[in-house]
C-alpha positions in Angstrom: -78.8 92.1 0.0 -78.3 93.7 3.7 -76.9 92.8 6.7 -79.2 93.4 9.5 -77.6 91.7 12.0 -74.6 90.1 12.8 -73.6 87.1 15.4 -70.5 85.7 16.2 -70.4 81.9 17.9 -66.9 81.7 19.9 -67.8 77.3 20.4 -70.1 75.0 20.1 -73.9 76.4 19.6 -77.4 75.8 18.5 -76.1 75.5 14.8 -72.9 73.6 14.8 -70.2 72.4 17.0 -67.5 74.4 15.8 -67.2 78.4 15.8 -69.5 80.0 13.3 -70.8 83.6 11.8 -74.2 84.0 11.8 -75.4 87.0 9.5 -79.2 88.2 9.3 -79.3 89.1 5.6 -82.2 91.0 4.0 -82.5 90.0 0.5 -85.6 92.2 -0.3 -87.3 91.5 -3.5 -84.7 88.3 -4.3 -86.1 86.8 -1.2 -87.4 83.3 -2.3 -85.4 83.2 -5.9 -83.0 80.4 -6.2 -79.0 80.6 -7.1 -80.0 79.0 -10.5 -82.4 82.1 -11.8 -78.8 84.2 -11.8 -76.6 81.0 -12.7 -75.4 82.7 -15.9 -73.9 86.3 -14.3 -72.7 84.4 -10.9 -71.4 80.9 -11.3 -68.2 81.1 -13.5 -67.3 85.0 -13.1 -67.3 84.1 -9.1 -64.9 80.9 -10.1 -62.5 83.2 -11.5 -62.3 85.6 -9.0 -62.6 83.0 -5.6 -61.5 79.8 -7.4 -61.5 77.9 -4.1 -65.9 78.1 -4.8 -65.0 75.0 -6.8 -63.9 73.1 -4.2 -66.9 74.3 -1.9 -69.3 71.2 -0.4 -73.2 71.6 0.4 -74.3 70.9 3.4 -76.0 67.6 2.5 -72.3 66.6 1.3 -72.6 67.1 -2.7 -71.1 69.4 -4.5 -72.2 73.0 -3.9 -71.4 74.5 -7.7 -73.8 71.2 -9.3 -76.4 72.5 -6.3 -76.3 75.9 -7.4 -76.6 75.3 -10.7 -80.3 73.1 -10.9 -81.7 72.6 -7.0 -84.6 75.3 -7.1 -84.2 75.8 -3.0 -80.2 76.9 -3.1 -80.6 80.4 -2.1 -78.6 83.9 -2.5 -77.8 83.2 1.4 -76.4 79.5 1.4 -74.2 81.3 -2.1 -73.1 84.1 0.2 -72.4 81.5 3.4 -70.3 79.6 0.4 -68.5 82.0 -0.5 -67.8 83.5 2.2 -66.0 80.3 3.1 -64.5 80.0 0.1 -63.1 83.8 0.2 -61.3 83.0 3.3 -60.3 79.9 2.5 -58.4 81.3 -1.0 -56.4 83.7 1.4 -55.4 81.4 3.6 -57.2 82.0 6.8 -58.7 78.0 6.8 -62.8 77.5 7.8 -65.0 74.8 7.5 -68.8 74.6 7.1 -71.1 76.8 5.1 -75.1 77.1 5.1 -78.1 79.1 5.2 -81.4 78.8 7.3 -85.1 80.6 7.2 -85.2 83.5 9.4 -88.2 84.6 11.5 -89.3 87.3 8.8 -89.9 85.9 5.1 -87.7 88.4 3.2 -84.7 87.5 5.8 -82.0 84.8 5.6 -79.5 83.6 7.9 -76.1 83.2 6.8 -73.7 80.4 8.4 -69.9 79.9 7.9 -67.2 79.1 10.3 -64.0 81.1 10.6 -61.0 80.8 11.9 -60.1 84.4 12.9 -63.0 86.4 14.0 -62.0 89.8 11.7 -61.7 88.1 9.1 -64.6 85.8 8.7 -66.7 89.1 9.2 -64.5 90.6 6.5 -65.2 87.7 4.1 -69.2 88.4 5.0 -69.2 91.9 3.6 -66.9 91.6 0.9 -69.0 88.0 -0.2 -72.4 90.3 -0.5 -70.8 93.2 -2.0 -69.2 90.4 -4.9 -72.5 88.9 -5.3 -74.4 91.9 -5.6 -71.6 93.7 -8.3 -72.0 90.6 -10.3 -76.0 90.2 -10.2 -76.6 94.0 -9.7 -74.1 96.3 -11.3 -74.3 100.1 -11.2 -72.3 102.6 -12.8 -69.2 102.0 -10.4 -68.9 98.3 -10.7 -65.9 97.0 -12.9 -64.0 94.0 -13.3 -61.1 96.0 -12.1 -62.9 97.3 -9.3 -64.4 93.7 -7.9 -60.1 92.6 -8.4 -59.2 95.9 -6.5 -61.8 94.8 -3.8 -60.5 91.4 -3.6 -57.1 92.7 -3.5 -57.8 94.5 -0.7 -59.3 91.9 1.0 -56.6 89.6 0.4 -54.2 92.2 2.0 -56.3 92.2 4.9 -56.0 88.8 5.8 -52.6 89.1 5.3 -52.3 91.4 8.5 -54.6 89.2 10.3 -54.2 85.9 9.4 -52.1 83.1 11.5 -48.5 82.3 9.4 -47.7 78.8 8.3 -45.6 78.4 11.3 -47.7 79.4 13.5 -50.7 77.1 11.6 -48.3 74.0 11.6 -48.2 74.5 15.5 -52.1 75.2 15.7 -52.7 72.1 13.3 -50.1 69.8 15.5 -52.2 71.1 19.1 -55.2 70.3 17.7 -54.1 66.5 16.3 -53.2 66.1 19.9 -56.3 66.9 21.1 -54.6 70.0 22.9 -56.5 73.5 23.2 -55.2 76.5 21.7 -56.3 80.3 22.1 -54.6 83.2 19.3 -54.1 86.3 21.8 -53.3 88.9 19.8 -53.6 90.3 16.0 -50.1 88.8 15.6 -49.0 84.9 15.8 -49.3 84.5 20.1 -51.0 81.4 21.1 -52.2 80.0 24.2 -52.0 76.0 24.3 -53.4 73.9 26.7 -55.5 75.6 29.9 -55.7 77.3 33.3 -52.3 76.0 35.2 -51.3 73.7 32.3 -51.4 76.1 29.7 -48.1 77.3 27.7 -47.8 80.0 25.5 -46.2 80.0 22.1 -45.0 82.4 19.3 -43.6 81.2 16.3 -40.5 79.2 17.0 -40.4 81.1 20.8 -42.1 78.9 23.6 -43.5 80.3 27.4 -40.3 77.6 28.0 -37.6 79.6 25.9 -35.1 81.5 28.0 -34.5 85.1 28.0 -30.8 84.7 29.1 -30.7 82.1 25.7 -32.6 84.6 23.4 -29.6 87.7 25.0 -27.1 84.9 24.0 -28.1 83.8 20.5 -29.0 87.7 19.7 -25.2 88.8 20.6 -23.5 86.9 17.8 -19.9 87.6 19.2 -20.4 86.0 22.7 -22.4 83.3 21.6 -19.7 82.1 18.9 -16.7 82.7 21.7 -19.0 80.6 24.5 -19.6 77.7 21.4 -15.9 77.9 20.7 -15.2 77.2 24.6 -17.0 74.3 24.2 -15.1 73.1 21.0 -17.8 73.6 18.6 -16.4 74.7 15.3 -17.0 78.4 14.9 -15.4 80.7 12.1 -12.6 83.5 13.1 -14.9 86.5 14.7 -13.7 89.8 16.0 -16.1 92.7 17.1 -15.4 96.0 14.5 -15.8 99.3 16.4 -15.9 101.6 13.1 -15.3 101.1 9.5 -11.1 101.4 9.7 -11.4 98.9 12.2 -13.4 96.6 10.2 -10.8 96.8 7.3 -7.9 96.0 9.5 -9.6 93.4 11.5 -10.6 91.8 7.6 -7.0 91.8 7.1 -5.9 90.2 10.0 -8.4 87.2 9.6 -7.3 87.1 5.9 -9.9 87.7 3.4 -12.4 86.7 1.6 -14.4 87.9 5.5 -18.3 88.3 6.1 -19.3 91.5 8.3 -22.5 91.1 9.9 -24.8 93.3 12.5 -24.2 91.9 16.0 -27.9 91.7 16.6 -29.5 91.4 13.3 -31.8 88.8 12.1 -33.6 87.3 8.5 -30.0 87.6 7.0 -30.4 92.0 7.2 -27.2 93.9 7.1 -25.2 90.6 6.3 -22.6 90.8 3.6 -20.5 87.6 2.7 -17.1 87.5 0.2 -15.8 90.4 1.2 -12.4 90.5 -0.2 -10.7 94.1 0.0 -10.7 96.7 2.9 -12.5 99.2 1.0 -15.5 96.7 0.6 -15.0 96.1 4.0 -15.5 99.6 5.2 -18.6 99.2 2.7 -20.1 96.7 4.1 -19.3 98.2 7.6 -22.1 100.7 6.7 -24.4 98.4 5.5 -24.2 95.9 9.0 -24.5 98.6 11.5 -27.8 100.5 9.6 -29.7 97.0 10.8 -27.7 96.1 14.3 -26.2 97.8 17.1 -22.7 96.4 16.3 -20.9 94.8 13.8 -19.1 91.5 13.4 -16.1 90.7 10.9 -15.6 86.7 10.4 -13.4 84.7 8.5 -15.9 83.4 4.8 -16.5 79.8 5.6 -16.5 78.0 2.6 -19.8 75.7 1.6 -23.2 75.7 1.3 -26.1 77.4 3.9 -27.8 74.9 6.0 -30.5 75.3 8.9 -30.3 72.5 11.1 -33.5 73.0 13.9 -33.3 71.9 17.0 -36.4 70.7 19.3 -35.2 69.8 22.9 -32.1 68.8 22.7 -32.5 66.7 19.6 -32.4 67.5 15.7 -35.8 67.5 14.1 -35.2 68.8 11.0 -32.0 70.0 8.8 -32.6 72.0 5.3 -30.0 73.2 2.6 -30.9 76.8 2.2 -30.5 78.5 -1.4 -29.9 82.1 -2.3 -33.0 83.7 -4.4 -32.1 82.9 -7.8 -33.4 82.3 -11.0 -32.6 79.8 -13.9 -31.8 80.8 -17.3 -34.2 79.0 -19.9 -32.1 80.9 -23.3 -35.2 82.8 -24.1 -36.7 84.4 -20.9 -35.0 87.9 -19.3 -34.6 88.1 -15.5 -37.4 90.2 -14.8 -39.8 87.4 -16.6 -38.0 84.8 -15.3 -38.7 86.5 -11.9 -42.3 86.5 -12.8 -42.5 82.9 -13.4 -41.6 82.4 -9.9 -43.4 84.1 -8.4 -46.3 82.6 -9.8 -45.5 79.7 -7.1 -48.7 79.7 -5.1 -46.7 79.1 -2.1 -45.0 82.8 -2.4 -46.2 85.4 -0.6 -45.5 88.8 0.7 -43.2 88.7 4.3 -43.3 86.0 6.0 -47.4 84.8 5.6 -47.1 82.0 2.7 -44.8 79.3 2.6 -41.7 81.0 0.3 -41.5 85.0 -0.2 -41.5 87.1 -3.1 -38.1 87.2 -4.9 -37.6 91.0 -5.6 -35.6 92.7 -8.2 -34.3 95.7 -5.5 -31.1 96.6 -5.4 -29.7 94.0 -3.7 -30.5 92.4 -6.4 -29.2 95.1 -9.0 -26.2 95.2 -7.9 -25.2 90.9 -8.5 -26.8 91.2 -11.6 -24.5 94.4 -12.3 -21.5 91.7 -11.2 -22.6 90.2 -13.7 -23.0 92.4 -16.5 -26.4 92.0 -16.5 -29.9 93.9 -16.1 -33.8 93.0 -15.3 -34.0 92.8 -19.2 -30.6 90.1 -19.6 -31.2 86.6 -20.8 -29.2 84.2 -19.1 -28.5 81.1 -21.0 -30.3 77.6 -20.9 -29.3 75.8 -17.1 -27.6 79.3 -16.5 -28.1 80.0 -12.4 -28.3 83.6 -11.6 -28.3 84.7 -8.0 -30.3 87.6 -7.0 -29.2 87.5 -3.1 -26.2 86.4 -1.2 -27.6 85.0 1.5 -29.8 81.8 2.0 -32.4 83.3 4.1 -36.4 82.3 3.3 -37.7 85.7 4.1 -35.5 87.5 0.8 -36.8 84.9 -1.5 -34.5 82.2 -0.9 -35.7 78.1 -1.3 -34.8 75.4 1.0 -33.6 71.5 0.4 -34.3 69.3 2.8 -31.4 67.0 3.9 -32.5 65.5 7.6 -31.9 62.3 6.2 -28.9 62.5 4.8 -26.7 64.6 7.3 -23.9 63.0 8.6 -24.2 62.0 12.7 -21.4 64.4 13.7 -23.2 67.3 12.5 -26.5 66.4 14.0 -24.5 65.9 16.9 -22.9 69.1 16.6 -25.9 71.2 16.5 -27.5 69.2 19.4 -24.2 70.8 21.2 -24.4 73.9 20.3 -28.4 74.9 21.0 -27.8 73.1 24.4 -25.0 75.3 25.0 -26.7 78.3 24.3 -29.6 77.0 26.3 -32.4 77.3 24.2 -35.2 75.0 23.9 -36.0 75.3 20.3 -33.4 77.1 18.2 -31.8 77.2 14.7 -28.0 76.4 13.8 -26.9 78.4 10.6 -24.1 75.6 9.5 -21.4 76.2 6.7 -20.3 73.3 5.0 -19.1 71.7 1.2 -21.0 68.3 1.9 -23.9 67.7 4.5 -23.2 64.2 3.9 -19.7 64.4 5.3 -18.6 65.3 9.1 -17.6 68.5 10.0 -14.3 67.4 11.3 -13.8 66.6 7.1 -15.0 69.1 5.1 -13.9 71.8 8.1 -17.2 73.6 8.2 -18.1 75.9 10.6 -21.5 77.1 12.8 -21.7 80.8 11.8 -24.8 81.6 13.8 -27.4 80.5 16.4 -31.0 81.7 16.2 -33.5 82.2 19.2 -36.8 81.8 17.7 -35.9 79.7 14.2 -38.1 79.9 11.5 -40.3 77.2 10.2 -41.2 77.4 6.6 -38.5 75.9 5.3 -39.0 72.6 6.9 -43.0 72.8 6.9 -42.5 72.8 3.1 -39.6 72.0 1.6 -38.4 73.1 -2.3 -37.3 69.8 -2.7 -37.3 67.1 -0.3 -39.7 65.7 2.6 -41.6 68.0 5.0 -40.9 67.7 8.7 -43.6 68.1 11.7 -41.7 70.5 13.1 -44.8 71.9 14.7 -45.8 68.3 16.3 -42.8 68.5 17.9 -42.4 71.2 19.7 -46.0 70.0 20.7 -44.5 67.0 22.0 -42.1 69.0 24.0 -44.4 71.2 25.6 -47.1 68.5 26.5 -45.1 65.3 26.7 -47.1 62.2 26.3 -48.7 61.5 29.2 -49.2 65.4 30.4 -51.9 67.4 31.5 -53.1 69.9 28.7 -56.5 70.6 29.9 -57.9 71.4 33.4 -61.1 69.5 34.1 -64.4 71.4 33.4 -67.8 71.0 34.4 -70.5 72.4 33.2 -74.0 73.4 34.3 -77.4 74.3 33.4 -80.7 74.1 33.9 -84.0 77.0 34.4 -83.1 77.1 38.5 -80.7 76.2 40.5 -77.7 76.4 38.5 -75.6 79.6 40.5 -75.9 78.3 43.9 -74.8 74.4 42.3 -72.1 76.2 40.2 -71.3 77.9 43.8 -71.7 74.3 45.7 -69.3 72.2 43.6 -66.8 75.2 43.4 -66.8 75.4 47.3 -66.4 71.1 47.9 -63.8 71.1 44.7 -62.2 74.2 46.9 -62.3 72.5 49.9 -60.6 69.4 48.1 -57.5 71.6 47.6 -58.2 72.8 44.1 -57.6 76.3 42.3 -61.2 76.6 41.2 -62.4 78.9 38.1 -66.4 79.9 38.6 -68.4 81.6 36.5 -72.5 82.8 37.7 -74.6 84.9 36.7 -73.0 87.8 39.0 -69.4 87.5 38.8 -66.5 85.3 37.9 -64.6 84.0 40.7 -61.0 82.5 40.7 -60.1 80.7 43.5 -63.5 82.3 45.8 -62.3 85.4 45.0 -64.3 87.8 42.7 -62.1 88.9 39.5 -65.2 90.4 37.3 -68.6 91.6 38.5 -71.8 91.1 36.7 -73.7 88.2 34.6 -71.2 86.1 33.7 -72.6 82.8 32.2 -71.6 83.5 28.9 -68.4 82.6 26.4 -66.3 85.4 27.4 -66.2 84.5 31.0 -65.9 81.2 30.5 -62.4 82.3 28.2 -61.5 84.4 31.6 -61.5 81.0 33.5 -59.7 78.8 30.8 -57.4 81.0 29.9 -56.6 81.8 34.1 -53.0 80.3 34.5 -53.7 79.1 38.5 -57.0 77.3 37.9 -56.9 73.6 37.8 -61.1 73.0 37.9 -63.0 74.9 36.0 -66.8 75.5 37.1 -68.9 76.9 34.4 -72.7 77.9 35.0 -73.8 78.7 31.6 -76.9 80.4 30.4 -79.9 80.0 27.8 -78.7 83.7 26.9 -74.9 83.4 26.5 -75.5 80.2 24.0 -78.3 82.0 21.7 -76.1 84.8 21.8 -72.4 83.4 21.3 -72.4 79.9 22.2 -70.1 78.2 24.9 -66.9 79.2 24.8 -65.6 75.8 25.5 -65.2 73.2 23.1 -66.5 70.2 25.4 -66.6 69.5 29.2 -65.9 67.0 31.2 -68.9 66.8 33.5 -72.1 68.6 31.7 -75.5 68.7 33.9 -78.4 70.1 33.2 -80.7 70.4 36.5 -84.6 70.6 35.1 -86.2 72.7 32.3 -89.2 74.7 32.8 -90.6 77.9 31.4 -88.3 81.0 31.8 -86.8 83.4 29.3 -89.6 82.6 26.7 -90.2 84.6 23.5 -86.5 86.3 24.2 -83.4 85.1 21.6 -86.3 83.3 18.9 -87.0 80.6 22.2 -90.3 80.9 22.4 -91.7 77.2 24.2 -90.3 75.0 26.5 -89.2 72.2 24.3 -86.7 75.0 22.5 -85.6 76.3 25.4 -84.3 72.2 26.2 -83.2 72.2 22.7 -80.7 75.1 23.5 -80.0 74.0 27.3 -79.3 70.6 26.2 -75.8 71.6 24.4 -74.1 71.4 27.8 -74.1 67.6 27.8 -74.1 67.3 24.2 -70.3 68.2 24.4 -70.1 66.6 28.1 -66.5 64.0 27.0 -66.5 61.6 30.2 -69.8 62.0 32.2 -73.5 63.2 31.9 -75.7 65.0 35.1 -79.2 64.5 34.5 -82.4 65.5 36.6 -84.4 62.1 36.4 -87.4 64.1 37.8 -87.6 66.0 34.7 -89.1 64.8 31.4 -87.3 67.5 29.2 -84.1 66.6 30.7 -84.5 62.9 31.0 -84.9 63.1 27.1 -81.0 64.5 26.8 -79.7 61.2 28.1 -79.6 60.1 23.9 -78.0 63.1 22.7 -74.7 63.2 24.8 -71.9 61.3 23.9 -70.4 61.3 27.7 -69.1 57.9 28.9 -71.4 57.9 31.6 -74.7 58.5 32.4 -75.7 60.5 36.3 -79.3 60.4 37.0 -80.0 62.6 39.6 -83.8 62.0 41.7 -86.2 62.5 44.3 -88.0 59.7 44.3 -86.2 56.6 45.3 -88.9 54.5 43.4 -88.4 56.2 40.0 -88.6 53.2 37.7 -85.9 54.3 35.5 -83.4 55.1 37.6 -84.0 51.7 39.5 -83.1 49.5 36.1 -80.5 52.0 35.5 -79.3 51.3 38.8 -79.3 47.4 38.4 -77.4 47.8 35.6 -74.5 49.3 37.4 -74.7 52.8 36.1 -74.3 55.7 38.5 -77.3 57.1 39.8 -78.0 60.0 43.0 -80.7 59.3 44.8 -82.4 61.0 48.1 -83.9 58.1 50.3 -85.6 58.2 53.2 -84.5 56.6 56.6 -84.9 56.7 60.4 -83.3 60.2 60.9 -84.5 62.3 57.5 -83.7 62.1 54.2 -80.2 61.2 52.9 -78.2 61.6 49.7 -77.2 58.3 48.3 -75.2 57.8 45.7 -75.3 54.3 43.3 -72.0 53.0 41.6 -71.4 49.9 39.7 -74.3 48.2 41.7 -72.7 49.5 45.4 -75.1 51.9 47.6 -72.9 54.0 48.7 -75.1 56.7 51.8 -73.6 59.7 51.6 -74.7 62.8 54.2 -77.7 62.9 56.0 -79.7 66.3 54.7 -80.2 68.0 57.6 -76.5 68.6 58.4 -76.1 70.2 54.9 -76.7 74.3 56.4 -77.8 75.5 53.0 -80.7 73.3 53.2 -82.1 74.6 56.5 -82.6 71.0 58.9 -83.3 69.6 55.1 -87.2 72.5 54.5 -85.3 73.9 51.9 -85.7 71.2 49.1 -84.5 73.0 46.3 -81.3 73.3 47.9 -81.4 69.3 48.9 -81.8 69.0 44.9 -78.7 71.0 44.1 -76.4 69.6 46.9 -77.4 66.3 44.7 -76.4 67.3 41.5 -73.2 68.6 43.3 -72.8 65.2 44.5 -72.9 63.9 41.1 -70.8 65.8 38.9 -68.3 65.6 42.3 -68.2 62.5 42.5 -67.4 62.1 38.0 -64.8 64.5 38.5 -63.1 61.9 41.3 -63.7 63.3 44.4 -63.8 60.9 47.3 -66.8 60.4 49.6 -65.2 62.5 52.2 -64.1 65.3 50.0 -67.7 65.7 49.1 -69.3 65.2 52.4 -66.7 67.9 53.8 -67.6 70.5 51.0 -71.4 69.9 51.7 -71.3 70.1 55.3 -69.0 73.8 55.2 -71.2 75.2 52.6 -74.1 78.0 53.4 -76.9 79.7 52.5 -75.0 83.1 53.9 -75.0 86.3 51.5 -71.1 86.0 51.1 -71.2 82.0 50.0 -74.0 82.4 48.1 -75.2 86.0 47.3 -78.8 86.3 46.6 -80.1 82.8 47.1 -81.7 81.8 49.8 -79.9 84.2 52.5 -81.4 84.0 55.7 -81.5 86.6 58.4 -82.6 85.8 61.9 -80.8 89.0 64.3 -84.2 91.2 63.8 -86.6 89.1 65.8 -88.2 88.2 62.8 -86.6 85.8 60.2 -85.7 87.6 56.3 -85.3 85.5 53.3 -83.6 87.6 50.4 -84.4 85.5 47.2 -83.5 86.2 43.5 -85.8 84.4 42.2 -87.4 85.3 38.8 -89.5 83.0 37.6 -92.7 80.4 38.3 -90.7 77.6 39.6 -88.1 79.6 41.8 -90.9 81.6 43.4 -93.0 78.2 43.5 -89.6 76.8 45.4 -89.3 79.8 48.3 -92.8 79.9 48.7 -92.7 76.0 49.6 -90.1 76.6 51.7 -92.2 78.9 53.8 -94.6 76.5 54.4 -92.4 74.3 55.7 -91.1 76.6 58.1 -94.1 77.3 59.6 -93.3 80.6 61.0 -95.3 81.3 64.1 -96.0 85.4 62.7 -97.4 86.6 59.7 -95.9 85.9 56.4 -95.2 88.7 54.2 -93.6 88.9 51.1 -92.1 91.7 48.6 -93.1 90.2 45.0 -91.5 90.8 41.6 -90.9 89.8 38.1 -88.2 90.9 35.4 -89.9 93.4 33.1 -88.8 91.3 29.9 -90.8 88.5 30.9 -94.2 87.8 29.3 -97.5 88.6 30.8 -98.2 85.2 31.4 -94.9 84.9 33.5 -95.9 87.9 35.8 -98.7 86.1 36.5 -98.0 82.8 37.0 -95.4 84.3 39.5 -98.6 85.7 41.2 -100.3 82.7 40.8 -97.1 80.9 42.8 -97.9 83.3 46.0 -101.3 83.3 45.9 -102.7 83.0 49.2 -99.7 81.8 50.4 -99.0 85.2 52.9 -100.4 87.8 55.1 -99.3 90.5 53.0 -98.3 91.1 50.0 -96.0 94.3 48.6 -95.2 93.9 45.0 -92.5 96.0 43.2 -90.7 96.6 40.1 -87.0 95.5 39.1 -84.7 98.6 39.3 -84.3 98.4 35.8 -88.5 97.8 34.3 -86.8 96.5 30.8 -89.2 98.4 28.5 -91.9 98.7 30.6 -93.7 101.1 32.9 -92.2 101.2 36.2 -95.4 100.4 37.9 -97.3 98.1 35.0 -95.5 94.9 36.6 -96.2 95.7 40.2 -99.7 96.2 39.1 -99.9 93.2 36.8 -98.9 91.1 40.0 -101.4 92.7 42.2 -104.5 92.5 39.4 -103.4 88.5 39.7 -103.4 88.3 43.4 -106.9 90.0 43.5 -108.0 87.1 40.3 -106.7 84.3 43.0 -109.1 85.5 46.0 -106.3 88.2 47.7 -108.1 90.8 49.4 -107.0 93.9 48.3 -106.8 95.1 51.8 -103.8 92.2 51.6 -101.7 94.0 49.1 -99.8 97.3 48.9 -98.5 98.0 45.2 -94.5 99.7 45.8 -92.8 100.3 42.4 -89.4 101.0 43.8 -87.9 98.1 44.8 -85.7 99.8 47.9 -88.5 101.3 49.1 -90.7 98.0 48.9 -88.1 96.0 50.6 -87.6 99.4 53.3 -91.8 98.8 53.9 -91.5 94.9 54.5 -88.6 95.8 57.2 -91.1 98.1 58.7 -93.9 96.4 58.5 -92.8 92.4 60.4 -92.8 92.4 64.2 -91.3 89.8 66.2 -91.7 86.3 65.1 -93.2 87.1 61.3 -91.6 86.1 58.2 -90.4 88.5 55.6 -89.8 86.8 51.9 -88.0 89.2 49.8 -87.5 88.7 46.1 -85.2 91.4 44.7 -83.1 92.4 42.1 -80.7 94.8 43.5 -78.9 91.8 45.6 -76.1 93.6 47.2 -78.2 97.1 47.8 -81.0 95.0 49.6 -79.2 92.9 51.6 -77.4 95.9 53.4 -81.0 97.3 53.9 -81.9 94.1 55.7 -78.8 93.7 57.9 -78.9 97.6 58.5 -82.4 97.8 59.1 -83.2 98.9 63.2 -86.3 97.2 63.7 -88.8 99.5 66.3 -89.6 96.5 68.3 -87.8 94.0 70.3 -88.5 90.1 70.3 -89.8 88.9 73.4 -88.7 85.1 73.4 -91.3 82.6 72.9 -92.1 80.0 75.6 -91.1 76.6 75.1 -94.1 75.2 75.2 -96.4 77.3 73.3 -93.7 76.8 70.3 -94.7 72.6 70.7 -98.2 73.6 70.7 -97.8 76.0 67.6 -96.1 73.1 65.9 -99.7 71.0 66.9 -98.5 68.7 69.5 -101.8 67.1 70.8 -101.7 67.4 74.7 -103.5 64.3 76.4 -107.1 65.6 78.2 -106.6 66.9 81.2 -102.4 67.8 80.8 -100.8 71.0 79.8 -97.6 71.5 78.6 -94.7 73.1 80.4 -90.9 74.2 80.7 -88.9 74.8 83.6 -85.1 74.4 84.1 -85.2 70.8 83.4 -86.9 71.0 79.6 -90.3 70.8 78.2 -92.9 67.9 79.3 -96.4 67.3 79.7 -98.4 67.8 83.6 -101.4 67.6 85.4 -104.0 70.5 84.2 -104.1 70.6 88.1 
């Protein structure tokens, strides 16, 4: 069993609507053998090492282990997926879903399973493979101890990387409220919300937590003084300059006292119940080692309580008990500690609900005070404390007292946290009886904590668990507030980049700060931030994490979906423009139907609106796969019967309709016909002649309308977006300054080339038509030939070249194939040049063109080619064409005996004599 390929899907993908890891595993000689063949060696040992496997559920919803023991089609790949999932759950890194799929190679299988942490998920896959192999094919080094050590190493690996219980509670609260979240580091820093609505949390610190308030809480002397000034109960507290000063202050305050660091945390360095000057000096040394100064304060009798306040309201209260054991009359102290640590809630550090209880120096000192050691046997019911402080981080336990605490104590805690200025704070409160007012018991605040621990409230040793994570989420995102920015996602074979840019422009003109991903860059508010093909999940994440963005327009390409998923859980508006042959044979996508299934994912995660091309049967079929509330059809055929019936039902459509003044984009909504704009008024359509950009404008209209923009906002955006290099680089960029027209386009498939060839036909230039033709080298031979056929017979001269990167082919292979196809289609060899270098091909075309010609350039190096065009110096200056010749060239029928004539009064027909 060898892992030969790995993919990590970060969002909905072609396999599932959740993040997955896919491992391609070569089973070699075990291919085709069911798990049941190995059941005796595998099942029971696996349950011993990974007990959570007992809860595994197969893809069909049945109990997995039963399937593994009996079903002949349960493969080792499926078992590996379930073990990888169970390992994560066993280690406290929860994940869901595990299954397998056949691979394109007979001996290989695709192993797929969910994950919460990418690194942990990948490690789980490796361990699952090794564990299964060790059990079915042990070698000389395989032993129970080695397997146990491997799993222990995995648990340690998870402990260092998994979210702790506090962070998990916050994440769960976010998910329960449909608030998106993303982990920002290997610790517990998490972004909740998107774009300008985002907040950040790290345990119980939020992006709203005041730094000044945090510093006040950390300075215990200052904090107690401020709270005392507010009339709140605090102990008598003094700052000690040195050991002797500490002893003197303790004497003046009155023994017993407490010594603690000025800025300590988790109870480190705190020494309680100090009763002599000598003990005070020793306690000073302990406290000083943990902080930048030492405080001496009066000892308040009573139990330690943690009162949690969120957004000014007390949400949980817990009585904290120092780490201890309770004797049973027969077990030693060390045996009692071991028994306590068997509790599955206990673990190292802060990664579990409770912390392991340790027999360390602090415990030994307390045992010694009682005359005990590790081997002592406490009496039945005898409580033996191993810690003086009640922090959970040192092995303490907690009892929930939220519902029984006195209202005065509740108000006191709320006033204390407001007084410090914290949004989330913990009050450490000492009292003999929490059910009575501090005024009656003499209870007092001993400390205020910024970023307080949540574990004791989430899973108390006794009492009710409190949804403190939910309280924090409700503070960050009050009911009715936004946590998500509107997301418009679009895909298609052609037009998606131009449509994405056009929609981003419309939204920007409407006053939004737009994040836009595209095939050439990520743009934030119109400014390029990262250059390159940015149509995958990484680019989507950049936009959704940007704190300035309030609208996202995400161009989503086939390659990104196949390789890594979407990168966003769902979108508000999803659009599929068209599906035609392109990139077939790459990434396991062999047919147009399979390509449509990949692109369909965008509308499968659309919530509000799915925008579909009603003139394309592949996109039309996607309507039944979308959960979106509304379906918007886009059609250039007003007589399309499906669209007409859709409109009659009061549904949405954007249709191209003919009028006296040309073609017009019309919106249909709830039975209303709403004329929007004449196509010749949209600069990007070249007076309506660029039909593909008319379609792009229609999709832009539908998506903008679905996002809630007004008609005027949509019109204004369309009328101010043009096809200049600066607004839409590489998409039908026109340059008219040389006396001949140059059109630069990135078209790289049959449909895109066909659209530009049709545009040249409609523009009907007066001079020659010249084309610089290419095709990406990673396309199939039939794709290269199809591109050549689209151009065949439409131009006077052809210059065939290769992209800068031939992508595995020889530099002249694609241009020679284009030439051969053109000749087969009837183009004479004299009309064709092969210039393998793209840069030289563009230069050849520019030097060949004469006034009134049209040069169409397909290229890969967009910026370089555009610079070549605008800096080119033509040798021949253009001569103006008389208006009457222009009219004649356009086929105007002049009556017999008349001729065309122009002067300062315009163009007219006059008698021939």
